[in-house]
All heavy atoms as a GROMACS GRO file, in nm:
protein
  627
    1MET      N    1  -2.012   3.222   1.635
    1MET     CA    2  -1.975   3.253   1.771
    1MET      C    3  -1.846   3.177   1.803
    1MET      O    4  -1.834   3.059   1.779
    1MET     CB    5  -2.088   3.210   1.863
    1MET     CG    6  -2.063   3.240   2.006
    1MET     SD    7  -2.208   3.198   2.101
    1MET     CE    8  -2.211   3.336   2.207
    2ALA      N    9  -1.750   3.244   1.858
    2ALA     CA   10  -1.620   3.186   1.891
    2ALA      C   11  -1.630   3.109   2.022
    2ALA      O   12  -1.694   3.153   2.117
    2ALA     CB   13  -1.514   3.293   1.902
    3ARG      N   14  -1.564   2.996   2.025
    3ARG     CA   15  -1.561   2.916   2.147
    3ARG      C   16  -1.449   2.964   2.237
    3ARG      O   17  -1.338   2.988   2.192
    3ARG     CB   18  -1.538   2.769   2.115
    3ARG     CG   19  -1.654   2.703   2.049
    3ARG     CD   20  -1.624   2.558   2.032
    3ARG     NE   21  -1.737   2.490   1.975
    3ARG     CZ   22  -1.743   2.361   1.953
    3ARG    NH1   23  -1.638   2.285   1.982
    3ARG    NH2   24  -1.849   2.305   1.902
    4THR      N   25  -1.479   2.972   2.361
    4THR     CA   26  -1.377   3.007   2.459
    4THR      C   27  -1.394   2.915   2.578
    4THR      O   28  -1.495   2.849   2.595
    4THR     CB   29  -1.391   3.154   2.505
    4THR    OG1   30  -1.523   3.171   2.558
    4THR    CG2   31  -1.366   3.250   2.390
    5GLY      N   32  -1.292   2.911   2.659
    5GLY     CA   33  -1.301   2.829   2.780
    5GLY      C   34  -1.231   2.697   2.765
    5GLY      O   35  -1.143   2.679   2.682
    6LYS      N   36  -1.272   2.599   2.848
    6LYS     CA   37  -1.201   2.473   2.852
    6LYS      C   38  -1.237   2.378   2.737
    6LYS      O   39  -1.173   2.278   2.719
    6LYS     CB   40  -1.223   2.404   2.985
    6LYS     CG   41  -1.366   2.370   3.016
    6LYS     CD   42  -1.376   2.310   3.153
    6LYS     CE   43  -1.523   2.291   3.190
    6LYS     NZ   44  -1.537   2.233   3.321
    7HIS      N   45  -1.338   2.408   2.657
    7HIS     CA   46  -1.374   2.322   2.545
    7HIS      C   47  -1.288   2.345   2.422
    7HIS      O   48  -1.288   2.265   2.331
    7HIS     CB   49  -1.522   2.340   2.509
    7HIS     CG   50  -1.615   2.293   2.617
    7HIS    ND1   51  -1.626   2.161   2.651
    7HIS    CD2   52  -1.696   2.361   2.700
    7HIS    CE1   53  -1.714   2.148   2.750
    7HIS    NE2   54  -1.758   2.269   2.782
    8GLN      N   55  -1.218   2.456   2.420
    8GLN     CA   56  -1.134   2.487   2.305
    8GLN      C   57  -1.000   2.412   2.316
    8GLN      O   58  -0.933   2.417   2.418
    8GLN     CB   59  -1.108   2.637   2.297
    8GLN     CG   60  -1.032   2.678   2.174
    8GLN     CD   61  -1.012   2.829   2.169
    8GLN    OE1   62  -1.039   2.898   2.265
    8GLN    NE2   63  -0.963   2.878   2.058
    9GLN      N   64  -0.962   2.340   2.210
    9GLN     CA   65  -0.836   2.265   2.210
    9GLN      C   66  -0.740   2.334   2.116
    9GLN      O   67  -0.778   2.379   2.008
    9GLN     CB   68  -0.858   2.122   2.164
    9GLN     CG   69  -0.944   2.041   2.257
    9GLN     CD   70  -0.964   1.901   2.202
    9GLN    OE1   71  -0.931   1.873   2.089
    9GLN    NE2   72  -1.021   1.814   2.284
   10SER      N   73  -0.614   2.340   2.158
   10SER     CA   74  -0.514   2.397   2.068
   10SER      C   75  -0.469   2.288   1.973
   10SER      O   76  -0.445   2.174   2.012
   10SER     CB   77  -0.395   2.451   2.147
   10SER     OG   78  -0.333   2.346   2.216
   11ARG      N   79  -0.461   2.320   1.845
   11ARG     CA   80  -0.421   2.223   1.744
   11ARG      C   81  -0.281   2.257   1.697
   11ARG      O   82  -0.249   2.373   1.673
   11ARG     CB   83  -0.516   2.223   1.626
   11ARG     CG   84  -0.653   2.173   1.662
   11ARG     CD   85  -0.741   2.171   1.538
   11ARG     NE   86  -0.863   2.102   1.570
   11ARG     CZ   87  -0.900   1.990   1.512
   11ARG    NH1   88  -0.827   1.936   1.418
   11ARG    NH2   89  -1.013   1.933   1.545
   12THR      N   90  -0.199   2.154   1.684
   12THR     CA   91  -0.065   2.176   1.629
   12THR      C   92  -0.074   2.172   1.478
   12THR      O   93  -0.151   2.095   1.422
   12THR     CB   94   0.034   2.068   1.678
   12THR    OG1   95  -0.017   1.940   1.639
   12THR    CG2   96   0.050   2.072   1.828
   13PRO      N   97   0.003   2.254   1.411
   13PRO     CA   98   0.002   2.252   1.264
   13PRO      C   99   0.043   2.114   1.213
   13PRO      O  100   0.122   2.044   1.274
   13PRO     CB  101   0.106   2.358   1.226
   13PRO     CG  102   0.118   2.446   1.346
   13PRO     CD  103   0.088   2.360   1.464
   14PHE      N  104  -0.013   2.078   1.097
   14PHE     CA  105   0.007   1.944   1.041
   14PHE      C  106   0.155   1.912   1.021
   14PHE      O  107   0.200   1.804   1.054
   14PHE     CB  108  -0.068   1.933   0.908
   14PHE     CG  109  -0.059   1.798   0.846
   14PHE    CD1  110  -0.126   1.690   0.901
   14PHE    CD2  111   0.018   1.777   0.733
   14PHE    CE1  112  -0.118   1.564   0.845
   14PHE    CE2  113   0.027   1.652   0.676
   14PHE     CZ  114  -0.041   1.545   0.732
   15LEU      N  115   0.232   2.004   0.965
   15LEU     CA  116   0.373   1.978   0.936
   15LEU      C  117   0.462   1.982   1.060
   15LEU      O  118   0.577   1.944   1.054
   15LEU     CB  119   0.425   2.076   0.831
   15LEU     CG  120   0.361   2.061   0.693
   15LEU    CD1  121   0.413   2.168   0.599
   15LEU    CD2  122   0.387   1.923   0.637
   16SER      N  123   0.408   2.027   1.172
   16SER     CA  124   0.487   2.032   1.296
   16SER      C  125   0.475   1.904   1.378
   16SER      O  126   0.546   1.887   1.477
   16SER     CB  127   0.443   2.150   1.382
   16SER     OG  128   0.471   2.270   1.316
   17ARG      N  129   0.387   1.816   1.339
   17ARG     CA  130   0.369   1.691   1.414
   17ARG      C  131   0.488   1.600   1.390
   17ARG      O  132   0.537   1.586   1.279
   17ARG     CB  133   0.241   1.621   1.369
   17ARG     CG  134   0.119   1.704   1.399
   17ARG     CD  135  -0.005   1.638   1.349
   17ARG     NE  136  -0.119   1.727   1.370
   17ARG     CZ  137  -0.238   1.704   1.321
   17ARG    NH1  138  -0.262   1.596   1.249
   17ARG    NH2  139  -0.336   1.789   1.344
   18PRO      N  140   0.539   1.534   1.496
   18PRO     CA  141   0.658   1.448   1.481
   18PRO      C  142   0.638   1.332   1.384
   18PRO      O  143   0.728   1.297   1.309
   18PRO     CB  144   0.683   1.396   1.623
   18PRO     CG  145   0.607   1.484   1.714
   18PRO     CD  146   0.496   1.543   1.634
   19GLY      N  147   0.522   1.272   1.383
   19GLY     CA  148   0.496   1.160   1.292
   19GLY      C  149   0.502   1.203   1.146
   19GLY      O  150   0.553   1.131   1.060
   20VAL      N  151   0.451   1.321   1.117
   20VAL     CA  152   0.452   1.372   0.979
   20VAL      C  153   0.594   1.404   0.938
   20VAL      O  154   0.635   1.376   0.825
   20VAL     CB  155   0.360   1.496   0.967
   20VAL    CG1  156   0.374   1.561   0.830
   20VAL    CG2  157   0.216   1.458   0.994
   21ARG      N  158   0.672   1.460   1.026
   21ARG     CA  159   0.812   1.491   0.993
   21ARG      C  160   0.892   1.365   0.965
   21ARG      O  161   0.971   1.360   0.873
   21ARG     CB  162   0.878   1.569   1.106
   21ARG     CG  163   0.834   1.712   1.110
   21ARG     CD  164   0.917   1.788   1.209
   21ARG     NE  165   0.892   1.930   1.192
   21ARG     CZ  166   0.948   2.022   1.263
   21ARG    NH1  167   1.035   1.988   1.356
   21ARG    NH2  168   0.921   2.148   1.243
   22ARG      N  169   0.872   1.260   1.045
   22ARG     CA  170   0.942   1.134   1.021
   22ARG      C  171   0.898   1.071   0.890
   22ARG      O  172   0.979   1.021   0.814
   22ARG     CB  173   0.916   1.037   1.136
   22ARG     CG  174   1.020   1.046   1.244
   22ARG     CD  175   1.001   0.936   1.346
   22ARG     NE  176   0.962   1.004   1.469
   22ARG     CZ  177   0.852   0.981   1.536
   22ARG    NH1  178   0.768   0.890   1.500
   22ARG    NH2  179   0.826   1.049   1.645
   23LEU      N  180   0.769   1.075   0.862
   23LEU     CA  181   0.717   1.018   0.739
   23LEU      C  182   0.768   1.095   0.617
   23LEU      O  183   0.802   1.035   0.516
   23LEU     CB  184   0.564   1.016   0.741
   23LEU     CG  185   0.498   0.951   0.620
   23LEU    CD1  186   0.535   0.803   0.615
   23LEU    CD2  187   0.348   0.968   0.627
   24ALA      N  188   0.775   1.227   0.626
   24ALA     CA  189   0.824   1.307   0.515
   24ALA      C  190   0.970   1.273   0.485
   24ALA      O  191   1.009   1.260   0.368
   24ALA     CB  192   0.808   1.455   0.546
   25GLY      N  193   1.051   1.258   0.587
   25GLY     CA  194   1.191   1.219   0.567
   25GLY      C  195   1.203   1.082   0.506
   25GLY      O  196   1.284   1.059   0.415
   26PHE      N  197   1.121   0.989   0.552
   26PHE     CA  198   1.123   0.853   0.498
   26PHE      C  199   1.083   0.853   0.350
   26PHE      O  200   1.146   0.786   0.268
   26PHE     CB  201   1.028   0.763   0.577
   26PHE     CG  202   1.014   0.626   0.519
   26PHE    CD1  203   1.114   0.532   0.532
   26PHE    CD2  204   0.899   0.590   0.451
   26PHE    CE1  205   1.102   0.405   0.479
   26PHE    CE2  206   0.885   0.464   0.397
   26PHE     CZ  207   0.987   0.372   0.411
   27VAL      N  208   0.981   0.929   0.315
   27VAL     CA  209   0.936   0.936   0.176
   27VAL      C  210   1.044   0.997   0.088
   27VAL      O  211   1.070   0.949  -0.023
   27VAL     CB  212   0.804   1.015   0.166
   27VAL    CG1  213   0.768   1.048   0.022
   27VAL    CG2  214   0.690   0.936   0.231
   28LEU      N  215   1.110   1.101   0.135
   28LEU     CA  216   1.216   1.166   0.057
   28LEU      C  217   1.334   1.071   0.034
   28LEU      O  218   1.380   1.054  -0.079
   28LEU     CB  219   1.265   1.292   0.128
   28LEU     CG  220   1.377   1.368   0.059
   28LEU    CD1  221   1.328   1.425  -0.073
   28LEU    CD2  222   1.430   1.476   0.149
   29VAL      N  223   1.380   1.004   0.139
   29VAL     CA  224   1.493   0.911   0.126
   29VAL      C  225   1.453   0.792   0.038
   29VAL      O  226   1.532   0.747  -0.045
   29VAL     CB  227   1.540   0.864   0.266
   29VAL    CG1  228   1.636   0.748   0.256
   29VAL    CG2  229   1.605   0.980   0.339
   30THR      N  230   1.332   0.743   0.051
   30THR     CA  231   1.284   0.632  -0.031
   30THR      C  232   1.279   0.672  -0.178
   30THR      O  233   1.321   0.594  -0.265
   30THR     CB  234   1.146   0.585   0.016
   30THR    OG1  235   1.157   0.541   0.152
   30THR    CG2  236   1.093   0.473  -0.070
   31ALA      N  237   1.232   0.790  -0.208
   31ALA     CA  238   1.225   0.836  -0.348
   31ALA      C  239   1.364   0.847  -0.409
   31ALA      O  240   1.387   0.801  -0.522
   31ALA     CB  241   1.152   0.970  -0.355
   32ILE      N  242   1.458   0.903  -0.335
   32ILE     CA  243   1.595   0.915  -0.385
   32ILE      C  244   1.657   0.777  -0.404
   32ILE      O  245   1.724   0.751  -0.504
   32ILE     CB  246   1.679   1.002  -0.289
   32ILE    CG1  247   1.630   1.147  -0.294
   32ILE    CG2  248   1.827   0.995  -0.324
   32ILE    CD1  249   1.689   1.236  -0.187
   33ALA      N  250   1.635   0.687  -0.308
   33ALA     CA  251   1.690   0.552  -0.319
   33ALA      C  252   1.632   0.478  -0.439
   33ALA      O  253   1.705   0.409  -0.512
   33ALA     CB  254   1.663   0.473  -0.190
   34LEU      N  255   1.502   0.490  -0.462
   34LEU     CA  256   1.441   0.421  -0.575
   34LEU      C  257   1.489   0.476  -0.709
   34LEU      O  258   1.509   0.400  -0.803
   34LEU     CB  259   1.289   0.428  -0.565
   34LEU     CG  260   1.228   0.342  -0.454
   34LEU    CD1  261   1.078   0.363  -0.446
   34LEU    CD2  262   1.261   0.196  -0.476
   35VAL      N  263   1.511   0.608  -0.718
   35VAL     CA  264   1.568   0.665  -0.841
   35VAL      C  265   1.707   0.607  -0.864
   35VAL      O  266   1.743   0.566  -0.975
   35VAL     CB  267   1.571   0.819  -0.834
   35VAL    CG1  268   1.657   0.877  -0.945
   35VAL    CG2  269   1.430   0.875  -0.841
   36PHE      N  270   1.788   0.601  -0.758
   36PHE     CA  271   1.922   0.545  -0.769
   36PHE      C  272   1.918   0.399  -0.811
   36PHE      O  273   1.994   0.356  -0.897
   36PHE     CB  274   1.995   0.560  -0.635
   36PHE     CG  275   2.131   0.498  -0.633
   36PHE    CD1  276   2.238   0.560  -0.696
   36PHE    CD2  277   2.154   0.377  -0.569
   36PHE    CE1  278   2.364   0.503  -0.695
   36PHE    CE2  279   2.279   0.320  -0.567
   36PHE     CZ  280   2.384   0.383  -0.631
   37VAL      N  281   1.827   0.323  -0.752
   37VAL     CA  282   1.817   0.180  -0.782
   37VAL      C  283   1.781   0.157  -0.928
   37VAL      O  284   1.844   0.078  -0.998
   37VAL     CB  285   1.713   0.112  -0.688
   37VAL    CG1  286   1.671  -0.023  -0.740
   37VAL    CG2  287   1.769   0.100  -0.547
   38PHE      N  288   1.680   0.227  -0.977
   38PHE     CA  289   1.632   0.201  -1.112
   38PHE      C  290   1.716   0.267  -1.221
   38PHE      O  291   1.694   0.242  -1.339
   38PHE     CB  292   1.485   0.236  -1.124
   38PHE     CG  293   1.399   0.140  -1.046
   38PHE    CD1  294   1.327   0.182  -0.936
   38PHE    CD2  295   1.393   0.007  -1.082
   38PHE    CE1  296   1.250   0.093  -0.864
   38PHE    CE2  297   1.316  -0.083  -1.011
   38PHE     CZ  298   1.244  -0.039  -0.902
   39GLU      N  299   1.811   0.352  -1.184
   39GLU     CA  300   1.905   0.407  -1.282
   39GLU      C  301   2.019   0.310  -1.310
   39GLU      O  302   2.087   0.322  -1.410
   39GLU     CB  303   1.962   0.541  -1.233
   39GLU     CG  304   1.865   0.656  -1.246
   39GLU     CD  305   1.833   0.691  -1.389
   39GLU    OE1  306   1.925   0.691  -1.474
   39GLU    OE2  307   1.715   0.717  -1.416
   40ASN      N  308   2.043   0.216  -1.221
   40ASN     CA  309   2.151   0.118  -1.236
   40ASN      C  310   2.093  -0.010  -1.292
   40ASN      O  311   2.044  -0.096  -1.218
   40ASN     CB  312   2.218   0.092  -1.101
   40ASN     CG  313   2.294   0.213  -1.054
   40ASN    OD1  314   2.393   0.251  -1.114
   40ASN    ND2  315   2.244   0.277  -0.949
   41THR      N  316   2.100  -0.026  -1.425
   41THR     CA  317   2.033  -0.138  -1.490
   41THR      C  318   2.130  -0.243  -1.547
   41THR      O  319   2.085  -0.338  -1.607
   41THR     CB  320   1.944  -0.087  -1.604
   41THR    OG1  321   2.026  -0.013  -1.696
   41THR    CG2  322   1.832   0.001  -1.551
   42THR      N  323   2.258  -0.227  -1.528
   42THR     CA  324   2.353  -0.324  -1.584
   42THR      C  325   2.348  -0.455  -1.505
   42THR      O  326   2.309  -0.458  -1.388
   42THR     CB  327   2.496  -0.268  -1.580
   42THR    OG1  328   2.531  -0.241  -1.444
   42THR    CG2  329   2.508  -0.141  -1.661
   43SER      N  330   2.389  -0.563  -1.569
   43SER     CA  331   2.396  -0.692  -1.501
   43SER      C  332   2.531  -0.707  -1.431
   43SER      O  333   2.633  -0.664  -1.484
   43SER     CB  334   2.378  -0.806  -1.601
   43SER     OG  335   2.246  -0.807  -1.648
   44VAL      N  336   2.529  -0.764  -1.314
   44VAL     CA  337   2.651  -0.783  -1.236
   44VAL      C  338   2.655  -0.926  -1.182
   44VAL      O  339   2.552  -0.992  -1.168
   44VAL     CB  340   2.660  -0.683  -1.118
   44VAL    CG1  341   2.676  -0.543  -1.168
   44VAL    CG2  342   2.540  -0.694  -1.028
   45LYS      N  343   2.776  -0.974  -1.152
   45LYS     CA  344   2.792  -1.105  -1.087
   45LYS      C  345   2.799  -1.082  -0.937
   45LYS      O  346   2.875  -0.998  -0.889
   45LYS     CB  347   2.919  -1.173  -1.135
   45LYS     CG  348   2.913  -1.220  -1.277
   45LYS     CD  349   3.041  -1.292  -1.314
   45LYS     CE  350   3.036  -1.335  -1.459
   45LYS     NZ  351   3.161  -1.403  -1.498
   46ILE      N  352   2.720  -1.158  -0.864
   46ILE     CA  353   2.715  -1.145  -0.718
   46ILE      C  354   2.741  -1.282  -0.658
   46ILE      O  355   2.680  -1.381  -0.698
   46ILE     CB  356   2.578  -1.092  -0.672
   46ILE    CG1  357   2.552  -0.955  -0.735
   46ILE    CG2  358   2.571  -1.084  -0.521
   46ILE    CD1  359   2.413  -0.905  -0.712
   47ARG      N  360   2.833  -1.286  -0.562
   47ARG     CA  361   2.863  -1.412  -0.495
   47ARG      C  362   2.783  -1.418  -0.366
   47ARG      O  363   2.792  -1.331  -0.279
   47ARG     CB  364   3.012  -1.422  -0.464
   47ARG     CG  365   3.049  -1.553  -0.394
   47ARG     CD  366   3.198  -1.568  -0.377
   47ARG     NE  367   3.267  -1.569  -0.504
   47ARG     CZ  368   3.287  -1.679  -0.578
   47ARG    NH1  369   3.238  -1.794  -0.538
   47ARG    NH2  370   3.354  -1.672  -0.690
   48LEU      N  371   2.702  -1.524  -0.353
   48LEU     CA  372   2.622  -1.548  -0.234
   48LEU      C  373   2.684  -1.664  -0.158
   48LEU      O  374   2.645  -1.779  -0.178
   48LEU     CB  375   2.477  -1.580  -0.271
   48LEU     CG  376   2.403  -1.474  -0.354
   48LEU    CD1  377   2.270  -1.529  -0.402
   48LEU    CD2  378   2.384  -1.348  -0.272
   49LEU      N  379   2.780  -1.637  -0.076
   49LEU     CA  380   2.859  -1.735  -0.002
   49LEU      C  381   2.927  -1.832  -0.098
   49LEU      O  382   3.045  -1.822  -0.124
   49LEU     CB  383   2.777  -1.808   0.102
   49LEU     CG  384   2.724  -1.723   0.217
   49LEU    CD1  385   2.639  -1.807   0.311
   49LEU    CD2  386   2.835  -1.655   0.294
   50VAL      N  387   2.856  -1.927  -0.154
   50VAL     CA  388   2.917  -2.023  -0.246
   50VAL      C  389   2.875  -1.999  -0.391
   50VAL      O  390   2.960  -1.984  -0.477
   50VAL     CB  391   2.885  -2.169  -0.203
   50VAL    CG1  392   2.939  -2.267  -0.303
   50VAL    CG2  393   2.941  -2.197  -0.064
   51PRO      N  394   2.744  -1.992  -0.422
   51PRO     CA  395   2.708  -1.975  -0.563
   51PRO      C  396   2.733  -1.833  -0.613
   51PRO      O  397   2.733  -1.737  -0.535
   51PRO     CB  398   2.558  -2.007  -0.565
   51PRO     CG  399   2.511  -1.975  -0.429
   51PRO     CD  400   2.626  -2.005  -0.337
   52GLU      N  401   2.753  -1.820  -0.741
   52GLU     CA  402   2.770  -1.690  -0.803
   52GLU      C  403   2.655  -1.672  -0.901
   52GLU      O  404   2.633  -1.756  -0.988
   52GLU     CB  405   2.904  -1.683  -0.877
   52GLU     CG  406   2.938  -1.545  -0.926
   52GLU     CD  407   3.077  -1.539  -0.984
   52GLU    OE1  408   3.173  -1.547  -0.905
   52GLU    OE2  409   3.088  -1.530  -1.107
   53VAL      N  410   2.580  -1.564  -0.885
   53VAL     CA  411   2.464  -1.538  -0.972
   53VAL      C  412   2.487  -1.410  -1.050
   53VAL      O  413   2.558  -1.320  -1.006
   53VAL     CB  414   2.334  -1.528  -0.890
   53VAL    CG1  415   2.300  -1.658  -0.822
   53VAL    CG2  416   2.341  -1.416  -0.789
   54THR      N  417   2.427  -1.405  -1.168
   54THR     CA  418   2.428  -1.284  -1.248
   54THR      C  419   2.286  -1.228  -1.248
   54THR      O  420   2.191  -1.299  -1.280
   54THR     CB  421   2.471  -1.315  -1.393
   54THR    OG1  422   2.600  -1.374  -1.389
   54THR    CG2  423   2.475  -1.188  -1.476
   55MET      N  424   2.274  -1.103  -1.208
   55MET     CA  425   2.143  -1.040  -1.202
   55MET      C  426   2.157  -0.891  -1.226
   55MET      O  427   2.268  -0.837  -1.215
   55MET     CB  428   2.076  -1.067  -1.066
   55MET     CG  429   2.145  -1.005  -0.947
   55MET     SD  430   2.074  -1.048  -0.788
   55MET     CE  431   1.908  -0.991  -0.802
   56PRO      N  432   2.049  -0.822  -1.259
   56PRO     CA  433   2.058  -0.677  -1.276
   56PRO      C  434   2.095  -0.609  -1.145
   56PRO      O  435   2.052  -0.652  -1.037
   56PRO     CB  436   1.917  -0.637  -1.320
   56PRO     CG  437   1.849  -0.763  -1.361
   56PRO     CD  438   1.917  -0.874  -1.289
   57LEU      N  439   2.173  -0.504  -1.154
   57LEU     CA  440   2.216  -0.433  -1.034
   57LEU      C  441   2.098  -0.374  -0.959
   57LEU      O  442   2.097  -0.371  -0.836
   57LEU     CB  443   2.316  -0.323  -1.072
   57LEU     CG  444   2.379  -0.244  -0.958
   57LEU    CD1  445   2.449  -0.337  -0.861
   57LEU    CD2  446   2.476  -0.141  -1.012
   58TRP      N  447   1.994  -0.330  -1.031
   58TRP     CA  448   1.878  -0.274  -0.963
   58TRP      C  449   1.811  -0.377  -0.873
   58TRP      O  450   1.759  -0.343  -0.766
   58TRP     CB  451   1.778  -0.214  -1.061
   58TRP     CG  452   1.711  -0.312  -1.153
   58TRP    CD1  453   1.748  -0.346  -1.278
   58TRP    CD2  454   1.595  -0.390  -1.122
   58TRP    NE1  455   1.664  -0.440  -1.330
   58TRP    CE2  456   1.567  -0.469  -1.236
   58TRP    CE3  457   1.512  -0.401  -1.012
   58TRP    CZ2  458   1.461  -0.557  -1.243
   58TRP    CZ3  459   1.404  -0.489  -1.019
   58TRP    CH2  460   1.380  -0.565  -1.132
   59GLY      N  461   1.812  -0.503  -0.914
   59GLY     CA  462   1.753  -0.608  -0.831
   59GLY      C  463   1.831  -0.629  -0.702
   59GLY      O  464   1.773  -0.642  -0.594
   60ALA      N  465   1.964  -0.630  -0.714
   60ALA     CA  466   2.047  -0.647  -0.595
   60ALA      C  467   2.032  -0.528  -0.501
   60ALA      O  468   2.023  -0.545  -0.378
   60ALA     CB  469   2.193  -0.664  -0.636
   61LEU      N  470   2.027  -0.408  -0.556
   61LEU     CA  471   2.010  -0.288  -0.473
   61LEU      C  472   1.874  -0.286  -0.406
   61LEU      O  473   1.861  -0.247  -0.289
   61LEU     CB  474   2.030  -0.162  -0.557
   61LEU     CG  475   2.172  -0.134  -0.603
   61LEU    CD1  476   2.173  -0.020  -0.704
   61LEU    CD2  477   2.263  -0.104  -0.487
   62LEU      N  478   1.773  -0.330  -0.479
   62LEU     CA  479   1.638  -0.334  -0.422
   62LEU      C  480   1.628  -0.436  -0.309
   62LEU      O  481   1.566  -0.409  -0.205
   62LEU     CB  482   1.537  -0.367  -0.532
   62LEU     CG  483   1.392  -0.332  -0.505
   62LEU    CD1  484   1.376  -0.184  -0.478
   62LEU    CD2  485   1.306  -0.373  -0.623
   63ILE      N  486   1.693  -0.550  -0.325
   63ILE     CA  487   1.696  -0.651  -0.218
   63ILE      C  488   1.769  -0.596  -0.096
   63ILE      O  489   1.722  -0.611   0.018
   63ILE     CB  490   1.761  -0.781  -0.269
   63ILE    CG1  491   1.670  -0.850  -0.370
   63ILE    CG2  492   1.793  -0.875  -0.153
   63ILE    CD1  493   1.735  -0.964  -0.444
   64ALA      N  494   1.883  -0.531  -0.117
   64ALA     CA  495   1.958  -0.474  -0.005
   64ALA      C  496   1.877  -0.365   0.065
   64ALA      O  497   1.877  -0.356   0.188
   64ALA     CB  498   2.091  -0.418  -0.055
   65TRP      N  499   1.808  -0.283  -0.012
   65TRP     CA  500   1.725  -0.177   0.046
   65TRP      C  501   1.612  -0.237   0.130
   65TRP      O  502   1.586  -0.192   0.242
   65TRP     CB  503   1.669  -0.089  -0.066
   65TRP     CG  504   1.578   0.018  -0.019
   65TRP    CD1  505   1.612   0.134   0.044
   65TRP    CD2  506   1.436   0.020  -0.032
   65TRP    NE1  507   1.500   0.207   0.071
   65TRP    CE2  508   1.391   0.139   0.025
   65TRP    CE3  509   1.344  -0.068  -0.087
   65TRP    CZ2  510   1.256   0.173   0.029
   65TRP    CZ3  511   1.210  -0.034  -0.083
   65TRP    CH2  512   1.167   0.086  -0.025
   66GLY      N  513   1.547  -0.341   0.077
   66GLY     CA  514   1.439  -0.406   0.150
   66GLY      C  515   1.486  -0.470   0.280
   66GLY      O  516   1.420  -0.460   0.383
   67LEU      N  517   1.604  -0.533   0.275
   67LEU     CA  518   1.660  -0.591   0.398
   67LEU      C  519   1.695  -0.482   0.499
   67LEU      O  520   1.679  -0.502   0.620
   67LEU     CB  521   1.783  -0.676   0.364
   67LEU     CG  522   1.754  -0.805   0.289
   67LEU    CD1  523   1.887  -0.872   0.248
   67LEU    CD2  524   1.670  -0.899   0.372
   68GLY      N  525   1.740  -0.369   0.451
   68GLY     CA  526   1.769  -0.257   0.541
   68GLY      C  527   1.644  -0.203   0.608
   68GLY      O  528   1.643  -0.174   0.728
   69ILE      N  529   1.535  -0.193   0.532
   69ILE     CA  530   1.407  -0.147   0.588
   69ILE      C  531   1.357  -0.248   0.692
   69ILE      O  532   1.311  -0.209   0.800
   69ILE     CB  533   1.303  -0.128   0.476
   69ILE    CG1  534   1.342  -0.012   0.385
   69ILE    CG2  535   1.163  -0.106   0.533
   69ILE    CD1  536   1.341   0.123   0.451
   70LEU      N  537   1.366  -0.377   0.661
   70LEU     CA  538   1.324  -0.479   0.758
   70LEU      C  539   1.408  -0.475   0.885
   70LEU      O  540   1.356  -0.488   0.996
   70LEU     CB  541   1.332  -0.618   0.695
   70LEU     CG  542   1.223  -0.653   0.594
   70LEU    CD1  543   1.252  -0.789   0.531
   70LEU    CD2  544   1.088  -0.652   0.660
   71GLY      N  545   1.539  -0.456   0.869
   71GLY     CA  546   1.627  -0.446   0.986
   71GLY      C  547   1.594  -0.326   1.071
   71GLY      O  548   1.591  -0.333   1.194
   72ALA      N  549   1.566  -0.212   1.007
   72ALA     CA  550   1.530  -0.092   1.082
   72ALA      C  551   1.397  -0.109   1.153
   72ALA      O  552   1.382  -0.070   1.270
   72ALA     CB  553   1.524   0.028   0.988
   73ALA      N  554   1.299  -0.170   1.086
   73ALA     CA  555   1.169  -0.193   1.149
   73ALA      C  556   1.182  -0.288   1.267
   73ALA      O  557   1.120  -0.267   1.372
   73ALA     CB  558   1.071  -0.249   1.046
   74PHE      N  559   1.262  -0.392   1.252
   74PHE     CA  560   1.283  -0.486   1.362
   74PHE      C  561   1.350  -0.418   1.481
   74PHE      O  562   1.312  -0.437   1.595
   74PHE     CB  563   1.367  -0.604   1.314
   74PHE     CG  564   1.393  -0.708   1.419
   74PHE    CD1  565   1.292  -0.790   1.462
   74PHE    CD2  566   1.519  -0.721   1.475
   74PHE    CE1  567   1.314  -0.886   1.559
   74PHE    CE2  568   1.543  -0.816   1.573
   74PHE     CZ  569   1.441  -0.899   1.615
   75THR      N  570   1.449  -0.334   1.453
   75THR     CA  571   1.519  -0.262   1.560
   75THR      C  572   1.425  -0.166   1.632
   75THR      O  573   1.424  -0.160   1.755
   75THR     CB  574   1.639  -0.185   1.503
   75THR    OG1  575   1.725  -0.278   1.438
   75THR    CG2  576   1.716  -0.113   1.612
   76LEU      N  577   1.346  -0.091   1.557
   76LEU     CA  578   1.251   0.003   1.620
   76LEU      C  579   1.143  -0.071   1.697
   76LEU      O  580   1.101  -0.025   1.803
   76LEU     CB  581   1.188   0.093   1.514
   76LEU     CG  582   1.282   0.195   1.451
   76LEU    CD1  583   1.209   0.269   1.340
   76LEU    CD2  584   1.333   0.292   1.554
   77HIS      N  585   1.100  -0.185   1.648
   77HIS     CA  586   0.996  -0.263   1.717
   77HIS      C  587   1.048  -0.317   1.850
   77HIS      O  588   0.977  -0.320   1.948
   77HIS     CB  589   0.949  -0.377   1.627
   77HIS     CG  590   0.844  -0.462   1.691
   77HIS    ND1  591   0.717  -0.415   1.717
   77HIS    CD2  592   0.846  -0.590   1.736
   77HIS    CE1  593   0.648  -0.511   1.773
   77HIS    NE2  594   0.723  -0.620   1.787
   78ARG      N  595   1.176  -0.358   1.854
   78ARG     CA  596   1.232  -0.414   1.977
   78ARG      C  597   1.256  -0.306   2.082
   78ARG      O  598   1.263  -0.337   2.200
   78ARG     CB  599   1.361  -0.487   1.946
   78ARG     CG  600   1.333  -0.612   1.867
   78ARG     CD  601   1.443  -0.711   1.863
   78ARG     NE  602   1.524  -0.726   1.979
   78ARG     CZ  603   1.522  -0.833   2.059
   78ARG    NH1  604   1.439  -0.929   2.034
   78ARG    NH2  605   1.604  -0.841   2.160
   79ARG      N  606   1.271  -0.180   2.043
   79ARG     CA  607   1.294  -0.073   2.142
   79ARG      C  608   1.170  -0.041   2.222
   79ARG      O  609   1.176   0.005   2.333
   79ARG     CB  610   1.340   0.054   2.071
   79ARG     CG  611   1.483   0.050   2.029
   79ARG     CD  612   1.525   0.183   1.976
   79ARG     NE  613   1.661   0.180   1.928
   79ARG     CZ  614   1.721   0.281   1.872
   79ARG    NH1  615   1.656   0.394   1.852
   79ARG    NH2  616   1.844   0.272   1.832
   80ARG      N  617   1.052  -0.062   2.164
   80ARG     CA  618   0.928  -0.024   2.232
   80ARG      C  619   0.896  -0.110   2.346
   80ARG      O  620   0.909  -0.196   2.398
   80ARG     CB  621   0.812  -0.027   2.134
   80ARG     CG  622   0.821   0.083   2.033
   80ARG     CD  623   0.702   0.079   1.942
   80ARG     NE  624   0.720   0.175   1.836
   80ARG     CZ  625   0.643   0.185   1.734
   80ARG    NH1  626   0.542   0.105   1.720
   80ARG    NH2  627   0.666   0.275   1.642
   0.00000   0.00000   0.00000
């Protein structure tokens, strides 16, 4: 028996929800960034203000990516 009246709720499709769309974009960008990071495996010299360190490029890119995610999360948290 079909429900009619005020008890019936309209449901939005799963992929049309704003949270799912944002998460899908984040997952896509993260996957592309991680492929880029792990394809760059050469060692590079990086100057950290005064000291100079030699480390794999993927490590430096991963650190920069993580700091970017933290900065974005902090910015979004402060807007609320």
